[in-house]
C-alpha positions in Angstrom: 0.0 0.0 0.0 1.3 3.4 -0.9 2.3 5.6 2.1 0.1 8.4 0.8 -3.0 6.3 1.1 -2.0 5.1 4.5 -1.6 8.7 5.7 -4.9 9.7 4.0 -6.8 7.0 5.8 -5.2 8.0 9.1 -6.2 11.6 8.6 -9.8 10.8 7.8 -10.2 8.7 11.0 -8.4 11.4 13.0 -11.3 13.8 12.4 -13.5 11.4 14.4 -10.9 10.6 17.0 -12.2 12.7 19.8 -15.6 11.0 19.8 -14.0 7.6 19.4 -11.6 8.2 22.3 -14.3 9.1 24.8 -14.5 6.3 27.4 -11.5 4.5 25.9 -11.4 1.6 25.7 -14.9 0.7 24.7 -14.3 -2.9 23.6 -11.5 -5.6 23.6 -8.1 -4.5 22.5 -5.8 -6.2 19.9 -2.1 -6.3 20.6 -0.2 -7.3 17.5 3.3 -8.8 18.2 5.6 -8.4 15.1 7.6 -11.5 15.8 6.7 -15.2 16.0 5.6 -17.0 19.2 8.3 -17.9 21.7 10.7 -15.0 21.2 11.5 -12.1 23.6 8.9 -9.8 22.1 6.2 -12.4 22.4 7.2 -13.3 25.9 7.2 -9.7 26.9 3.7 -9.0 25.4 2.2 -12.1 27.1 3.8 -11.2 30.4 2.3 -7.7 30.4 -1.1 -8.6 28.9 -2.9 -9.7 32.1 -2.1 -6.6 34.0 -2.8 -4.4 31.0 -6.3 -6.0 30.6 -6.9 -5.5 34.4 -5.9 -1.8 34.3 -8.0 -1.0 31.1 -11.0 -3.0 32.1 -11.1 -4.8 28.7 -9.7 -8.1 27.4 -6.4 -7.7 25.5 -5.9 -10.3 22.7 -2.3 -10.9 21.7 -1.7 -11.9 18.1 1.5 -12.8 16.3 2.4 -11.6 12.9 6.0 -12.5 12.3 8.2 -12.3 9.2 10.7 -10.1 7.4 12.4 -9.0 10.7 9.2 -7.6 12.0 8.3 -5.6 8.9 5.2 -7.6 8.0 3.6 -6.9 11.3 4.8 -3.3 11.3 3.0 -2.8 7.9 -0.1 -4.1 9.5 0.1 -1.7 12.4 0.3 1.2 9.9 -3.0 0.0 8.4 -4.9 -0.3 11.7 -7.9 1.8 12.7 -6.4 4.7 14.7 -9.2 4.7 17.3 -6.7 3.0 19.7 -8.3 -0.5 20.0 -5.5 -2.1 18.0 -1.8 -1.4 18.3 1.4 -3.3 18.1 4.6 -4.3 20.0 7.8 -3.8 18.0 11.6 -3.9 18.3 14.3 -1.7 16.8 14.1 -3.7 13.6 11.0 -1.7 12.7 13.6 1.0 11.8 16.4 -1.0 10.3 14.1 -3.1 8.1 12.7 0.1 6.5 16.2 1.6 6.1 17.7 -1.5 4.5 15.0 -2.5 2.1 11.9 -0.7 0.8 8.9 -1.4 3.1 5.2 -0.4 2.8 5.7 2.0 5.8 7.8 4.9 6.9 9.2 4.3 10.5 8.5 7.9 11.6 5.5 9.1 9.5 3.3 6.1 9.6 3.2 5.4 13.3 2.1 7.0 16.6 4.6 6.2 19.4 2.8 4.9 22.5 5.5 3.8 24.9 9.1 2.8 25.1 8.9 -0.4 27.2 12.4 -1.7 27.7 16.0 -2.0 26.4 18.0 -5.1 26.0 21.8 -4.7 25.6 23.7 -6.9 23.3 26.6 -8.8 24.8 29.8 -9.2 22.9 30.6 -12.8 23.4 33.3 -15.0 22.0 33.9 -18.7 21.8 36.2 -19.8 24.7 38.8 -21.0 22.2 39.4 -17.5 20.9 42.4 -16.1 22.8 40.8 -12.8 23.8 39.5 -11.5 27.1 38.8 -7.9 26.3 37.7 -5.6 23.5 41.3 -4.4 23.0 42.5 -8.0 22.6 39.7 -8.7 20.1 40.5 -5.6 18.1 44.2 -6.5 18.0 43.4 -10.1 16.8 41.0 -8.9 14.2 43.5 -6.4 12.8 46.2 -9.1 12.7 43.8 -11.5 10.9 41.7 -9.4 8.6 38.7 -11.1 7.0 39.1 -14.3 9.1 36.9 -13.7 12.1 33.1 -14.3 11.7 30.3 -12.8 13.8 26.9 -14.3 13.7 23.4 -12.7 13.9 19.7 -13.7 13.7 19.6 -12.0 10.3 20.3 -9.0 8.2 19.1 -5.8 9.9 18.6 -7.3 13.3 19.9 -5.3 16.3 22.6 -7.9 16.7 23.8 -7.4 13.1 23.6 -3.6 13.4 25.7 -3.8 16.6 28.4 -5.8 14.8 28.5 -3.5 11.9 28.7 -0.5 14.2 31.6 -2.1 16.0 33.4 -2.8 12.7 33.0 0.8 11.7 34.2 2.2 15.0 37.3 0.0 15.2 38.0 -0.1 11.5 37.9 -3.9 11.3 37.4 -6.4 8.5 35.2 -9.2 9.9 32.7 -11.4 8.1 29.0 -11.3 8.9 27.1 -14.7 9.0 23.4 -14.2 9.1 21.3 -17.0 10.5 17.5 -17.6 10.5 17.2 -16.7 14.2 19.3 -16.1 17.2 19.1 -19.7 18.5 20.9 -21.3 15.5 23.5 -18.5 15.6 24.2 -19.0 19.3 24.3 -22.8 18.8 26.9 -22.5 16.1 29.0 -20.0 18.2 28.9 -22.4 21.2 30.0 -25.2 18.9 32.9 -23.1 17.6 31.8 -22.8 14.0 31.9 -19.0 14.3 34.0 -16.9 16.6 31.9 -14.1 18.1 28.5 -12.5 18.3 26.8 -9.4 19.7 24.1 -11.5 21.2 20.8 -10.3 22.6 21.1 -10.5 26.4 17.9 -12.3 26.9 19.0 -15.3 24.8 22.8 -15.0 25.4 22.9 -14.8 29.2 22.3 -18.6 29.7 25.4 -19.3 27.6 27.5 -16.8 29.5 26.3 -18.1 32.9 27.1 -21.7 31.9 30.6 -20.9 30.6 29.8 -21.9 27.1 30.6 -18.4 25.9 32.8 -15.6 27.2 31.4 -12.1 27.6 33.9 -9.3 27.0 31.6 -6.3 26.7 28.1 -4.9 26.5 26.8 -2.5 23.8 24.8 -0.2 26.0 26.0 3.1 27.4 26.0 1.8 30.9 27.1 -1.5 32.4 24.3 -4.0 32.6 22.9 -4.7 36.0 23.0 -8.4 35.4 26.7 -8.3 34.3 28.2 -5.7 36.5 31.8 -6.9 36.0 31.6 -6.8 32.2 32.6 -3.4 30.8 30.8 -1.5 28.0 32.3 -1.2 24.5 32.3 2.6 25.2 34.6 2.3 28.2 36.8 -0.2 26.3 38.2 2.4 24.0 35.2 3.5 21.9 33.5 6.5 23.6 29.9 7.1 22.6 29.3 3.5 21.5 25.7 2.8 22.5 23.2 0.5 20.8 20.5 -1.7 22.3 17.6 -3.7 21.1 14.6 -1.8 22.3 11.0 -2.8 22.7 8.0 -0.5 22.4 4.4 -0.1 21.4 3.2 1.8 18.3 -0.2 2.6 16.9 -1.0 3.8 13.4 -0.4 7.5 12.5 -3.2 9.7 13.7 -4.1 7.5 16.6 -6.6 9.1 19.0 -4.5 11.2 21.5 -6.7 10.1 24.5 -6.1 6.4 23.6 -2.3 7.0 23.3 -2.3 8.7 26.7 -4.4 6.0 28.4 -2.2 3.2 27.0 1.0 5.0 27.9 -0.1 5.5 31.5 -1.2 1.9 31.8 2.1 0.5 30.5 4.1 2.9 32.6 2.2 1.8 35.7 2.9 -1.9 34.9 6.6 -1.7 34.1 7.5 0.6 37.0 6.1 -1.9 39.5 9.0 -3.4 41.5 7.9 -7.0 40.8 7.6 -6.4 37.1 11.0 -4.6 36.9 12.5 -7.7 38.5 10.8 -10.1 36.1 12.0 -8.0 33.1 15.6 -7.8 34.5 15.6 -11.6 34.8 15.0 -11.6 31.1 17.9 -9.3 30.5 15.6 -6.3 29.9 15.9 -2.9 31.7 12.8 -0.8 32.0 12.6 2.4 29.9 9.2 4.0 30.2 8.4 7.7 29.8 6.0 9.7 27.7 4.8 9.0 24.2 6.5 12.2 23.1 9.9 11.0 24.5 9.5 7.7 22.7 9.0 9.6 19.4 12.1 11.7 20.0 14.0 8.5 20.8 12.9 6.9 17.6 14.0 9.9 15.5 17.4 9.6 17.1 17.5 5.9 16.3 16.7 6.5 12.7 19.7 8.8 12.5 22.0 6.4 14.3 20.9 3.2 12.5 20.7 5.0 9.1 24.4 6.1 9.4 25.5 2.5 10.1 23.3 1.1 7.2 24.8 3.7 4.8 28.5 3.4 5.9 28.4 -0.4 6.1 26.5 -0.6 2.8 24.0 -3.0 4.3 21.6 -4.5 1.8 18.6 -6.8 2.3 18.6 -10.5 1.4 
């Protein structure tokens, strides 16, 4: 669908938004998850769903619409009725997928930001056989053996892939990217020694680190991760300003009723700032974000600039 028609439909419904938003929500809500069942996004949605339904006084139905690194589901969110009764949960790939290959949506113009839920740092992990215990040692080895080290990822455009390309650019390295069909297969091959390193999503990588199957040498976030306090950041390991995470948030279609956005934002913030929920998220490797819908919109604009620079400079192309 053309972006113009998407925006036109949103504008038409926006005219009726004040009436539609009165007493929101007026019926069950649909929460579309842009990834298949069983992944971090799906687990997060289903973990928050019962309390969201209780707070809003209406059932919340979680549906999965995976494929194309979240782009298929994102395109469906852009086509939703903007009265607020349907919205979606996305990850940072909603941006990278659109920047790498043409998609039927614009990551900024075709969505209404609702809430920034959580951030998951990527962990720079290596196979124990690789003779490195720090970022400096990895950089030295990669420079001594250009084109021989391989880093895995769940696929082109994933936050894991973007983290690796960002590191290559920052350090001026020649490393080979090996895209897999999911993080599980990539981590399995890394643990088996078929590839040498990965910027793995903390939620799926932590068990490998805790078991000793993989060695963690850095995290990609601006601050050290609470769950790995002794592991330095890439930034403090010689690359100031290095900061990239896989973020999770909720978006509605452009022109979504403001009252609906505000009610959903308040409900989600209430849930994720609860001490028990924070602990559950942290156990998954996720650190709570929260904040206003406007702050999430500003964050997304900054992410488009950051990821866009990496995509252009690394010349990343879709499969």
